DSSP file (Angstrom, degrees, kcal/mol; ACC not computed):
  #  RESIDUE AA STRUCTURE BP1 BP2  ACC     N-H-->O    O-->H-N    N-H-->O    O-->H-N    TCO  KAPPA ALPHA  PHI   PSI    X-CA   Y-CA   Z-CA
    1    1 A X              0   0    0      0, 0.0     2,-0.3     0, 0.0     0, 0.0   0.000 360.0 360.0 360.0 131.8    7.5   33.4    6.7
    2    2 A X        -     0   0    0      2,-0.1     0, 0.0     1,-0.1     0, 0.0  -0.763 360.0-139.9-106.2 158.1    7.1   35.0    3.5
    3    3 A X        +     0   0    0     -2,-0.3     2,-0.1     2,-0.0    -1,-0.1   0.267  60.1 129.3 -98.2  13.2    3.9   35.2    1.4
    4    4 A X        -     0   0    0      1,-0.1    -2,-0.1     0, 0.0     0, 0.0  -0.430  62.8-115.9 -67.4 133.5    5.8   34.6   -1.9
    5    5 A X        -     0   0    0     -2,-0.1     3,-0.1     1,-0.1    -1,-0.1  -0.207  38.8 -95.0 -64.7 166.8    4.4   31.8   -4.2
    6    6 A X        -     0   0    0      1,-0.2     2,-0.1     9,-0.0    -1,-0.1   0.016  64.1 -55.6 -71.8-171.1    6.7   28.7   -4.8
    7    7 A X        -     0   0    0      9,-0.0     9,-0.7     1,-0.0     2,-0.3  -0.418  60.1-177.4 -70.8 139.3    8.9   28.4   -7.8
    8    8 A X  B     -A   15   0A   0      7,-0.2     2,-0.4    -2,-0.1     7,-0.2  -0.855  32.9-100.9-127.5 166.1    7.4   28.8  -11.2
    9    9 A X     >  -     0   0    0      5,-2.7     4,-1.9    -2,-0.3     5,-0.1  -0.677  27.4-134.5 -85.4 145.6    8.6   28.6  -14.7
   10   10 A X  T  4 S+     0   0    0     -2,-0.4    -1,-0.1     1,-0.2     0, 0.0   0.812  99.2  52.4 -74.1 -27.9    9.2   32.1  -16.3
   11   11 A X  T  4 S+     0   0    0      1,-0.1    -1,-0.2     3,-0.1    -3,-0.0   0.924 125.1  17.6 -76.9 -39.3    7.4   31.1  -19.6
   12   12 A X  T  4 S-     0   0    0      2,-0.2    -2,-0.2     0, 0.0    -1,-0.1   0.678  85.3-132.2-106.9 -23.5    4.1   29.8  -18.3
   13   13 A X     <  +     0   0    0     -4,-1.9     2,-0.2     1,-0.3    -3,-0.1   0.408  68.7 124.8  80.6  -4.5    3.8   31.1  -14.8
   14   14 A X  S    S-     0   0    0      1,-0.1    -5,-2.7    -6,-0.1    -1,-0.3  -0.503  71.5 -96.0 -88.1 152.3    2.8   27.4  -13.8
   15   15 A X  B     -A    8   0A   0     -7,-0.2    -7,-0.2    -2,-0.2    -1,-0.1  -0.386  51.7 -92.0 -64.4 149.6    4.7   25.4  -11.2
   16   16 A X        -     0   0    0     -9,-0.7     2,-0.3     1,-0.1    -1,-0.1  -0.327  43.5-106.6 -63.0 148.4    7.4   23.1  -12.5
   17   17 A X        -     0   0    0     -3,-0.1     2,-0.5     0, 0.0    -1,-0.1  -0.537  34.3-160.5 -69.0 134.9    6.2   19.5  -13.3
   18   18 A X        -     0   0    0     -2,-0.3    -3,-0.0    -3,-0.1     2,-0.0  -0.979  19.3-118.1-122.4 135.1    7.5   17.1  -10.7
   19   19 A X    >   -     0   0    0     -2,-0.5     3,-0.9     1,-0.1     4,-0.3  -0.267  17.4-123.8 -66.9 156.2    7.7   13.3  -11.5
   20   20 A X  T 3  S+     0   0    0      1,-0.2     3,-0.4     2,-0.1     4,-0.2   0.742 113.7  55.9 -72.9 -23.3    5.6   10.9   -9.4
   21   21 A X  T >  S+     0   0    0      1,-0.2     3,-1.1     2,-0.1    -1,-0.2   0.449  76.6 100.4 -90.9   5.1    9.0    9.1   -8.7
   22   22 A X  G X  S+     0   0    0     -3,-0.9     3,-2.0     1,-0.3     4,-0.4   0.879  74.1  59.3 -62.2 -40.6   10.7   12.2   -7.3
   23   23 A X  G >  S+     0   0    0     -3,-0.4     3,-1.5    -4,-0.3    -1,-0.3   0.844  94.3  66.0 -62.7 -23.2   10.2   11.2   -3.7
   24   24 A X  G <  S+     0   0    0     -3,-1.1    -1,-0.3     1,-0.3    -2,-0.2   0.551  82.0  77.6 -75.4  -1.8   12.2    8.0   -4.3
   25   25 A X  G <  S+     0   0    0     -3,-2.0     2,-0.5    -4,-0.2    -1,-0.3   0.773  78.7  84.3 -75.1 -22.7   15.2   10.1   -4.9
   26   26 A X  S <> S-     0   0    0     -3,-1.5     4,-2.3    -4,-0.4     5,-0.2  -0.710  75.0-146.7 -77.9 120.5   15.5   10.5   -1.0
   27   27 A X  H  > S+     0   0    0     -2,-0.5     4,-2.1     1,-0.2     5,-0.2   0.871  95.4  48.3 -56.5 -43.2   17.3    7.6    0.5
   28   28 A X  H  > S+     0   0    0      2,-0.2     4,-2.9     1,-0.2     5,-0.2   0.940 114.4  45.5 -67.8 -43.6   15.4    7.5    3.7
   29   29 A X  H  > S+     0   0    0      1,-0.2     4,-2.3     2,-0.2    -1,-0.2   0.875 111.4  53.9 -63.9 -35.4   12.1    7.7    2.0
   30   30 A X  H  X S+     0   0    0     -4,-2.3     4,-1.8     2,-0.2    -1,-0.2   0.855 109.8  47.9 -63.0 -39.8   13.3    5.0   -0.6
   31   31 A X  H  X S+     0   0    0     -4,-2.1     4,-3.0     2,-0.2     5,-0.3   0.965 113.0  49.4 -74.2 -49.6   14.3    2.6    2.4
   32   32 A X  H  X S+     0   0    0     -4,-2.9     4,-2.0     1,-0.2    -2,-0.2   0.903 110.6  48.5 -53.5 -41.6   10.9    3.2    4.0
   33   33 A X  H  X S+     0   0    0     -4,-2.3     4,-2.2    -5,-0.2    -1,-0.2   0.898 112.1  47.9 -61.5 -44.3    9.1    2.5    1.0
   34   34 A X  H  X S+     0   0    0     -4,-1.8     4,-1.9     2,-0.2    -1,-0.2   0.822 110.7  52.8 -70.4 -33.4   10.9   -0.7    0.3
   35   35 A X  H  X S+     0   0    0     -4,-3.0     4,-2.1     2,-0.2    -2,-0.2   0.879 109.6  47.0 -70.8 -36.8   10.4   -1.9    3.9
   36   36 A X  H  X S+     0   0    0     -4,-2.0     4,-2.7    -5,-0.3    -2,-0.2   0.875 110.8  53.9 -72.1 -35.0    6.7   -1.4    3.8
   37   37 A X  H  X S+     0   0    0     -4,-2.2     4,-2.4     1,-0.2    -2,-0.2   0.946 110.9  44.6 -58.6 -45.7    6.6   -3.1    0.4
   38   38 A X  H  X S+     0   0    0     -4,-1.9     4,-2.1     1,-0.2    -2,-0.2   0.887 114.1  51.4 -72.6 -33.0    8.4   -6.1    1.8
   39   39 A X  H  X S+     0   0    0     -4,-2.1     4,-2.4     2,-0.2    -1,-0.2   0.927 106.9  52.3 -61.4 -44.2    6.2   -6.0    4.9
   40   40 A X  H  X S+     0   0    0     -4,-2.7     4,-2.8     2,-0.2     5,-0.2   0.932 109.2  49.8 -62.2 -44.7    3.0   -5.9    2.9
   41   41 A X  H  X S+     0   0    0     -4,-2.4     4,-2.9     1,-0.2    -1,-0.2   0.932 109.8  51.8 -58.6 -40.7    4.1   -9.0    0.9
   42   42 A X  H  X S+     0   0    0     -4,-2.1     4,-2.5     2,-0.2    -1,-0.2   0.915 110.1  48.4 -58.4 -42.1    4.9  -10.8    4.1
   43   43 A X  H  X S+     0   0    0     -4,-2.4     4,-1.8     2,-0.2    -2,-0.2   0.969 112.1  48.9 -59.6 -51.7    1.4   -9.9    5.4
   44   44 A X  H  X S+     0   0    0     -4,-2.8     4,-2.5     1,-0.2    -2,-0.2   0.902 112.0  48.4 -61.8 -45.8   -0.3  -11.1    2.2
   45   45 A X  H  X S+     0   0    0     -4,-2.9     4,-2.3    -5,-0.2    -1,-0.2   0.850 109.7  52.4 -65.4 -32.7    1.7  -14.4    2.3
   46   46 A X  H  X S+     0   0    0     -4,-2.5     4,-1.5    -5,-0.2    -2,-0.2   0.850 110.1  51.1 -70.3 -29.9    0.8  -15.0    6.0
   47   47 A X  H  X S+     0   0    0     -4,-1.8     4,-2.2     2,-0.2     5,-0.2   0.932 110.9  44.7 -59.6 -55.0   -2.8  -14.5    5.2
   48   48 A X  H  X S+     0   0    0     -4,-2.5     4,-2.3     1,-0.2    -2,-0.2   0.903 113.4  51.8 -66.5 -36.1   -2.8  -16.9    2.4
   49   49 A X  H  X S+     0   0    0     -4,-2.3     4,-2.1     2,-0.2    -1,-0.2   0.851 106.0  55.1 -63.6 -35.4   -0.8  -19.5    4.4
   50   50 A X  H  X S+     0   0    0     -4,-1.5     4,-2.6     2,-0.2    -2,-0.2   0.916 111.3  44.1 -63.6 -45.0   -3.3  -19.2    7.3
   51   51 A X  H  X S+     0   0    0     -4,-2.2     4,-1.8     1,-0.2    -2,-0.2   0.877 111.6  53.2 -67.5 -35.8   -6.1  -20.1    4.9
   52   52 A X  H  X S+     0   0    0     -4,-2.3     4,-2.0    -5,-0.2    -2,-0.2   0.905 110.4  47.8 -63.0 -42.4   -4.2  -22.9    3.3
   53   53 A X  H  X S+     0   0    0     -4,-2.1     4,-2.4     1,-0.2     5,-0.2   0.926 110.5  51.5 -70.3 -44.7   -3.5  -24.4    6.7
   54   54 A X  H  X S+     0   0    0     -4,-2.6     4,-1.8     1,-0.2     6,-0.3   0.868 109.3  50.5 -54.7 -38.6   -7.2  -24.1    7.6
   55   55 A X  H  X S+     0   0    0     -4,-1.8     4,-1.9     1,-0.2     5,-0.3   0.880 111.4  49.5 -66.2 -41.8   -8.2  -25.8    4.3
   56   56 A X  H  < S+     0   0    0     -4,-2.0    -2,-0.2     1,-0.2    -1,-0.2   0.837 110.1  48.4 -73.8 -27.8   -5.8  -28.6    5.0
   57   57 A X  H  < S+     0   0    0     -4,-2.4    -1,-0.2     1,-0.1    -2,-0.2   0.868 124.5  28.7 -75.7 -39.1   -7.0  -29.3    8.6
   58   58 A X  H  < S-     0   0    0     -4,-1.8    -2,-0.2    -5,-0.2    -3,-0.2   0.578  87.4-141.9-104.9 -10.3  -10.7  -29.4    7.8
   59   59 A X     <  +     0   0    0     -4,-1.9     2,-0.4    -5,-0.2    -3,-0.1   0.752  65.7 111.1  54.3  24.1  -10.7  -30.6    4.3
   60   60 A X    >   -     0   0    0     -6,-0.3     3,-1.8    -5,-0.3     4,-0.3  -0.977  61.0-153.1-133.0 124.8  -13.6  -28.3    3.6
   61   61 A X  G >  S+     0   0    0     -2,-0.4     3,-0.9     1,-0.3     4,-0.4   0.651  91.9  77.9 -70.6 -10.4  -13.6  -25.2    1.4
   62   62 A X  G 3> S+     0   0    0      1,-0.2     4,-0.6     2,-0.2     3,-0.4   0.670  80.9  70.1 -70.2 -15.2  -16.5  -23.9    3.5
   63   63 A X  G <4 S+     0   0    0     -3,-1.8     4,-0.5     1,-0.2     3,-0.3   0.873 102.3  43.5 -60.3 -41.8  -13.8  -22.9    6.2
   64   64 A X  T <> S+     0   0    0     -3,-0.9     4,-2.1    -4,-0.3    -1,-0.2   0.451  91.9  88.2 -91.5   2.5  -12.4  -20.1    3.9
   65   65 A X  H  > S+     0   0    0     -3,-0.4     4,-3.2    -4,-0.4     5,-0.3   0.959  86.6  47.4 -64.9 -51.8  -15.9  -18.9    2.9
   66   66 A X  H  X S+     0   0    0     -4,-0.6     4,-2.8    -3,-0.3     5,-0.3   0.900 111.4  53.8 -62.4 -37.2  -16.3  -16.4    5.9
   67   67 A X  H  > S+     0   0    0     -4,-0.5     4,-1.4     1,-0.2    -1,-0.2   0.940 113.6  40.7 -54.8 -47.3  -12.8  -15.1    5.1
   68   68 A X  H  X S+     0   0    0     -4,-2.1     4,-0.6     2,-0.2    -2,-0.2   0.899 121.0  43.1 -70.2 -39.0  -13.7  -14.5    1.4
   69   69 A X  H  X S+     0   0    0     -4,-3.2     4,-0.6    -5,-0.2    -2,-0.2   0.900 126.3  30.0 -79.0 -37.0  -17.3  -13.1    2.2
   70   70 A X  H  X S+     0   0    0     -4,-2.8     4,-2.0    -5,-0.3     5,-0.2   0.598 100.7  79.5 -98.2  -6.8  -16.4  -10.9    5.2
   71   71 A X  H  X S+     0   0    0     -4,-1.4     4,-2.2    -5,-0.3     5,-0.2   0.959  95.7  43.8 -68.0 -47.9  -12.8   -9.9    4.3
   72   72 A X  H  X S+     0   0    0     -4,-0.6     4,-2.4     1,-0.2     5,-0.2   0.955 118.0  42.5 -61.4 -54.8  -13.7   -7.1    1.8
   73   73 A X  H  X S+     0   0    0     -4,-0.6     4,-2.1     1,-0.2    -1,-0.2   0.853 113.8  51.8 -68.4 -26.0  -16.5   -5.5    3.8
   74   74 A X  H  X S+     0   0    0     -4,-2.0     4,-2.7     2,-0.2    -1,-0.2   0.902 110.8  48.8 -68.6 -36.6  -14.6   -5.7    7.1
   75   75 A X  H  X S+     0   0    0     -4,-2.2     4,-2.1     2,-0.2    -2,-0.2   0.907 114.4  45.9 -67.1 -43.8  -11.5   -4.0    5.3
   76   76 A X  H  < S+     0   0    0     -4,-2.4    -1,-0.2     2,-0.2    -2,-0.2   0.929 113.0  49.0 -68.8 -40.2  -13.8   -1.2    3.9
   77   77 A X  H  < S+     0   0    0     -4,-2.1    -2,-0.2     1,-0.2    -1,-0.2   0.933 110.7  51.2 -58.7 -49.0  -15.4   -0.8    7.4
   78   78 A X  H  <        0   0    0     -4,-2.7    -1,-0.2     1,-0.3    -2,-0.2   0.890 360.0 360.0 -61.7 -39.1  -12.0   -0.6    9.0
   79   79 A X     <        0   0    0     -4,-2.1    -1,-0.3    -5,-0.2    -2,-0.2   0.499 360.0 360.0 -65.6 360.0  -10.8    2.1    6.5
């Protein structure tokens, strides 16, 4: 291991600027990101479908009220 600093530009002595999209240039990371994106969409669709079924079974919007009121605080607590 060396104690040399990382690459810098000669003119400014600052590290080179890297795009936020640079990690997507790696095929494995790109596939992982895409798989996670599709998984999240499926999770959101399942949640909406579950609430929709509850509303159709009970014919009362109050069934969805606990999900709406407790969903955000529970998510923040879980994080």
